[in-house]
Structures are given as structure tokens and as C-alpha cells.
C-alpha positions in Angstrom: -10.9 57.8 8.6 -10.3 59.0 5.0 -6.7 60.1 4.3 -6.0 62.9 1.7 -2.4 63.5 0.7 -1.5 67.2 0.2 1.6 68.2 -1.8 4.6 69.9 -0.1 4.9 72.2 -3.1 2.3 74.6 -2.0 0.9 75.8 1.4 -2.6 74.3 1.7 -5.2 74.4 4.5 -8.6 73.3 3.2 -11.5 73.0 5.6 -11.9 69.3 6.3 -15.1 67.4 7.2 -15.3 65.1 10.1 -13.6 61.7 9.5 -10.9 63.2 7.1 -7.3 63.7 7.9 -4.8 65.6 5.6 -1.2 64.5 5.5 1.5 66.5 3.6 3.9 64.5 1.4 7.1 65.5 -0.2 6.5 65.7 -4.0 10.3 65.3 -4.6 10.4 61.9 -2.9 8.7 58.6 -3.4 5.7 58.2 -1.1 6.6 56.5 2.2 5.1 53.1 2.7 2.8 54.3 5.5 1.0 56.7 3.1 0.4 54.4 0.1 -3.0 53.4 1.5 -4.5 56.9 1.2 -7.7 57.2 -0.7 -7.1 60.7 -2.2 -4.0 62.4 -3.6 -3.6 66.1 -4.5 -0.9 66.7 -7.1 1.0 69.9 -7.8 4.5 70.0 -9.3 5.0 66.3 -9.0 7.8 64.9 -11.2 6.3 62.5 -13.7 8.4 59.5 -12.5 7.1 60.0 -9.0 3.5 60.3 -10.1 3.9 57.0 -12.0 5.4 55.5 -8.8 2.4 56.6 -6.8 0.0 55.2 -9.5 1.7 51.8 -9.1 1.8 51.7 -5.4 -1.4 53.3 -4.1 -3.8 50.3 -4.1 -6.5 52.1 -2.1 -6.5 55.3 -4.2 -9.9 56.4 -5.5 -9.4 60.1 -6.4 -6.6 62.3 -7.7 -7.0 66.1 -7.7 -4.4 68.0 -9.7 -4.1 71.7 -9.1 -2.9 72.2 -12.7 -5.4 73.5 -15.2 -4.4 70.7 -17.6 -4.6 67.2 -16.2 -2.3 65.6 -18.9 0.5 64.8 -16.4 -1.8 62.9 -14.1 -3.6 61.1 -16.9 -0.2 60.0 -18.3 0.9 58.6 -14.9 -1.0 55.4 -15.2 -3.5 55.6 -12.4 -6.0 52.7 -12.5 -9.2 53.3 -14.5 -11.4 53.4 -11.5 -9.5 56.3 -10.0 -11.4 59.5 -10.5 -9.4 62.5 -11.8 -10.3 66.2 -11.3 -8.4 69.2 -12.5 -7.5 72.7 -11.3 -9.6 74.4 -14.0 -10.4 77.9 -12.9 -7.5 78.2 -10.4 -5.1 79.7 -12.9 -7.5 82.0 -14.9 -6.2 85.3 -13.5 -2.4 84.6 -13.6 -2.5 83.0 -17.0 -4.7 85.9 -18.4 -2.2 88.4 -17.0 0.8 86.6 -18.4 -0.8 86.3 -21.8 -1.7 90.0 -21.9 2.0 90.7 -21.0 3.2 88.6 -23.9 0.8 90.2 -26.3 1.8 93.7 -25.2 5.5 92.7 -25.4 4.9 91.5 -29.0 3.0 94.7 -29.9 5.6 97.0 -28.4 8.6 94.9 -29.8 10.0 94.3 -26.3 12.1 91.2 -27.4 14.0 93.3 -30.0 14.2 96.3 -27.7 15.7 94.3 -24.9 18.3 92.8 -27.3 19.1 96.4 -28.5 19.5 97.5 -24.9 21.9 94.6 -24.2 23.9 95.8 -27.2 23.8 99.4 -26.0 22.1 100.3 -29.3 19.4 103.0 -29.7 16.9 101.1 -31.9 15.3 104.1 -33.6 13.8 101.8 -36.2 11.5 100.4 -33.5 10.1 103.8 -32.6 9.1 106.8 -34.7 6.1 106.9 -36.9 4.0 103.8 -36.7 1.2 102.6 -38.9 -1.4 99.9 -38.2 -1.2 96.6 -40.1 -4.4 97.6 -41.9 -2.6 100.7 -43.3 0.3 98.6 -44.5 2.3 98.7 -41.2 3.1 96.2 -38.5 1.1 95.0 -35.4 2.1 97.6 -32.9 -0.9 98.2 -30.8 -4.0 96.4 -29.4 -6.1 99.4 -30.4 -8.1 98.1 -33.3 -6.2 94.8 -33.4 -8.0 91.6 -34.3 -7.2 88.9 -31.8 -8.2 85.2 -32.2 -8.1 83.0 -29.1 -8.1 79.3 -29.9 -9.3 77.4 -26.9 -12.0 79.6 -25.4 -12.5 78.3 -21.9 -12.4 80.0 -18.5 -8.9 81.5 -19.1 -9.9 83.1 -22.4 -13.1 84.4 -20.7 -10.9 86.2 -18.2 -8.4 87.4 -20.8 -10.8 88.7 -23.5 -12.1 91.7 -21.5 -8.5 92.8 -20.7 -7.8 92.8 -24.5 -11.1 94.6 -25.1 -10.4 97.4 -22.7 -7.2 98.1 -24.7 -9.2 98.3 -27.9 -8.8 94.8 -29.4 -11.5 93.0 -31.3 -11.7 89.5 -29.8 -13.0 86.3 -31.4 -12.9 82.8 -29.8 -12.4 79.4 -31.4 -13.9 76.3 -29.8 -15.4 73.0 -30.8 -18.8 74.7 -31.3 -19.7 78.1 -32.5 -21.9 80.5 -30.6 -21.3 83.0 -27.9 -19.3 82.6 -24.6 -18.8 85.2 -21.9 -20.2 87.8 -24.3 -17.8 87.1 -27.1 -18.4 85.6 -30.5 -16.9 82.1 -30.9 -16.4 80.3 -34.1 -15.8 76.6 -34.8 -12.5 75.3 -36.2 -14.0 74.9 -39.7 -14.6 78.6 -39.9 -10.9 79.4 -39.4 -10.0 79.8 -43.1 -12.3 82.9 -43.1 -11.0 84.3 -39.8 -7.2 83.7 -40.0 -6.3 86.1 -42.9 -7.7 89.1 -40.9 -6.0 88.1 -37.6 -3.2 90.2 -36.0 -2.6 88.0 -33.0 -3.4 84.3 -32.7 -3.4 83.1 -29.0 -3.3 79.4 -28.3 -4.8 78.2 -25.0 -5.4 74.6 -26.1 -5.2 71.5 -23.9 -2.9 68.6 -24.7 -4.9 65.9 -26.3 -4.3 63.6 -29.3 -6.6 65.8 -31.4 -4.7 69.0 -30.6 -1.2 67.8 -31.3 0.6 70.2 -33.6 -2.8 71.8 -34.3 -1.0 75.2 -34.4 1.0 74.2 -37.5 2.0 75.1 -41.0 -1.5 75.1 -42.5 -2.7 77.6 -39.9 0.4 79.8 -40.2 0.0 79.9 -44.0 -3.4 81.5 -43.6 -2.2 84.3 -41.2 -1.0 87.6 -42.6 2.8 88.2 -42.5 2.4 90.8 -39.7 0.7 88.4 -37.3 2.1 87.1 -34.1 1.5 83.7 -32.5 1.2 83.5 -28.7 1.0 80.1 -27.0 0.2 79.6 -23.3 -1.7 76.3 -23.6 0.5 73.2 -24.0 3.7 72.8 -26.0 2.4 69.7 -27.8 -0.3 71.8 -29.5 2.3 73.8 -31.5 4.4 72.6 -34.4 7.7 74.3 -33.3 9.6 73.6 -36.5 6.8 75.0 -38.7 6.6 78.1 -36.5 10.3 78.7 -36.5 10.4 78.4 -40.3 7.5 80.8 -40.7 9.2 83.5 -38.5 12.6 83.1 -40.1 11.2 83.3 -43.6 9.1 86.4 -42.8 5.8 84.7 -43.2 5.0 85.5 -39.6 6.2 88.6 -37.6 7.1 86.7 -34.5 6.0 84.6 -31.5 5.7 84.7 -27.8 5.9 81.2 -26.2 5.4 80.1 -22.6 5.2 76.3 -23.3 7.2 73.9 -25.3 7.2 70.3 -26.4 10.3 69.7 -24.3 10.6 71.4 -20.9 12.9 72.8 -19.7 13.6 74.2 -23.2 17.0 72.8 -24.2 19.9 75.2 -24.1 20.6 74.5 -27.8 17.1 75.4 -28.9 17.0 77.9 -31.8 14.2 79.7 -30.0 16.6 81.3 -27.5 18.4 83.4 -30.0 15.6 84.1 -32.5 15.2 88.0 -32.5 11.4 88.0 -32.8 10.7 85.1 -30.4 10.0 85.8 -26.8 10.5 82.8 -24.4 9.1 82.5 -20.9 9.6 79.3 -18.8 6.1 77.9 -18.5 5.5 80.9 -16.1 1.9 81.8 -17.0 0.4 79.7 -14.3 2.3 78.6 -11.2 -0.1 80.1 -8.6 -3.4 78.2 -8.2 -5.7 80.8 -6.7 -8.6 79.4 -4.7 -7.1 76.0 -4.3 -8.2 75.6 -0.7 -11.8 76.3 -1.6 -11.8 73.8 -4.5 -10.2 71.2 -2.2 -12.7 71.8 0.6 -15.6 71.5 -1.8 -14.2 68.3 -3.5 -13.1 66.6 -0.3 -16.5 67.1 1.2 -18.2 65.8 -2.0 -15.8 62.9 -2.1 -16.6 61.6 1.4 -20.4 62.2 0.9 -20.3 60.3 -2.4 -21.5 63.4 -4.4 -20.3 64.7 -7.8 -16.9 66.5 -7.7 -16.0 69.8 -9.4 -13.8 69.8 -12.5 -14.1 66.1 -13.3 -11.8 64.9 -16.0 -12.2 61.2 -15.6 -14.9 59.4 -13.6 
């Protein structure tokens, strides 16, 4: 009998093949001794210290399925090299795309400043009235005709790009290789110096890896026009927060909308909280893995049959 441990943090009921039992465990507590011999572990919202505890104690473990799009927390937990790791890539495409669109529209329509004006009971007439496009010497105020660059053009970007297009944006992706994905032009990183000066919104959907650490940094910001906004919904480690804050405060960037941070929860004394042209959301873009039962059913079946799994991160 193969045992698969399901997290208590989400209601799951995947179809199970014969010879498999699913047991729900409390993600907020160390695994009880009678579950440490399980062969498979599904992770969602597990505190890092408890993931590391599971990695030390689960001697029979052969596979970890995280429902998160990014597997960095599981990879950092210290599971043995022979333990296969699969991600929740694809489960968050819709929610993250919707949240990113909300952030971009909030930036365009100046919602951070308007909400602050509302809190102060102030009619912010300077944020309304006659509005020019940035290409006419104005600010970024609309997606109609806006040039949007999405760095990290995977399945989330493929879901987001058509939403931006419907509202009139011109979308270009950035990935490791140039070409075309989901019907959109994609450039390689070495082509950024030509693309950044004409960008109105730079969206980061990059994973957390050694090569992406602080990739959204001072060199990139210096090549963007002063009316540009930066939106980050990938991982906090990919953004140089000090460089971004300096660029916004000095007027070299118009503002930023951030859902992820290097330290989470964002400390109460972070300067981002009170910066007028920075919108903060609490890592809220995902949080709802849609289709998790289907992914689990597929992968559990493949696991017991010895077949390749979906979304493999580490074999």
C-alpha cells in the first residue's frame, strides 16, 4: 500500500488508483511518527521549518508534490537527492494573471494615490482631468497603446498577455530564448537594452534561482523611461528592493506594484508601506491552486506505475 500525505491547508480529493491511500496531515504541526514512512508528500502552505523537519525524518519518501507554482521552498528544505520534486505549475495561471492585471490597472489609474487621497478626504483633481499618453509627453495612464514587457514568459504570462491585449496593450515577452510563445513575440535577455527604453510597464514573473537574484535591479531601471511602472508577481528575491525604492523616490521610475518581497511578511518598518507611488499586496496573486485534484490524480497514478510525472523540477 502506497501512502500519499495530503496537506490540511486545502480541501483535496484526488482520484486514487488501487493500492494507494491518502492521509491528511496538519501542515502547522510536525508529522506524527506513524506518517513518516509515507512514500509521497503533497505540500501547500507548509512552514519552512516543518518542511525541513519532514525532509530529515521521512526515510521512505520518494516524491514531493508542491502545489505552489515555484518549488523554491521545497528545494530549500533539504529533501534527499533521490526524492523527486514536482511543482504546481499551471495551477495558478488564472488567479495570478487576474491579480497582475489588477495591479497594472491600479498603476495606470493611480489607485494607490487616489486611495491615499480618499483617506485624507482630499479631492485629488491633479489625478483626473486632461490626460496625455506617455508618448505625447504624459504619464502612463491607460493600457490602450501601452507597451508592456513581461519578463518570465511561461504559462502565467501566456494567460496574462491576452488580457492585456484586449485592453489595447502591446505585449512582448522576455525569456531565455527568443522566438514566439502563445502567439506573442519573445526576446532574449540580451535584447533588453533595445526594448526597455520604450517600455511603459515592466512585469516580473521570474522564478527564484541563483541566476535571477536581483535581476530586476538598478541596471534595468536605468534603461526604463521615467514614466514606467514596475510590477513584480514572481519572487521577491528577483527584485533589488533598495534600487527600486531609490529609483521611485528620485523620479527615475513612476512607481511600482509589488506582490512579493525578499522578506515576507513585509516588516512593519519597511519604507514600501508609506511610499505614495508603491502599491503593496501580501503575496496574494496565487493562493488558489485551480485543478490541483486533477494534477494529483495524474501524478499519483504515474508515480505508482513508474511513469514520468507532470511538472518535474528535480528527478
